[in-house]
C-alpha positions, 0 to 999 in steps of 0.5 A: 649372283644367283640365288639357290631358289626364287619365290614366284608365288606372288608373280603375275602373268605377263598381261601382254603375252596374248597380244604377242602371238596368236595360236591358229590351225593352218594346213601346210603341204608336206613338202613345205613342212619338210623343207622348214623342218630340215632348215630348222634342224640345220639352224637349230631353231624350232620349225614353227619359229622359223616359219613365223620369222619367214612370214614376218619377213615377208610381211615387213618387206611387202613380199607377195607370192607369185601366183599363176592360175591355170585354166582347166582344160 
């Protein structure tokens, strides 16, 4: 049964919360961001969460990007 109110005045912050995620600034091209924003709308989750889930999946599976460098000229 839920109470009418709860007293959190003596609550302590989670000491492990900072270890869970780290805030950073990253530059993502507009088309990639549009893709994740549209997909997040479809799935009903925030786009930053979706990007984090995708990157985590890549890291766990050892997926590496396919890169081709073109010579100038």
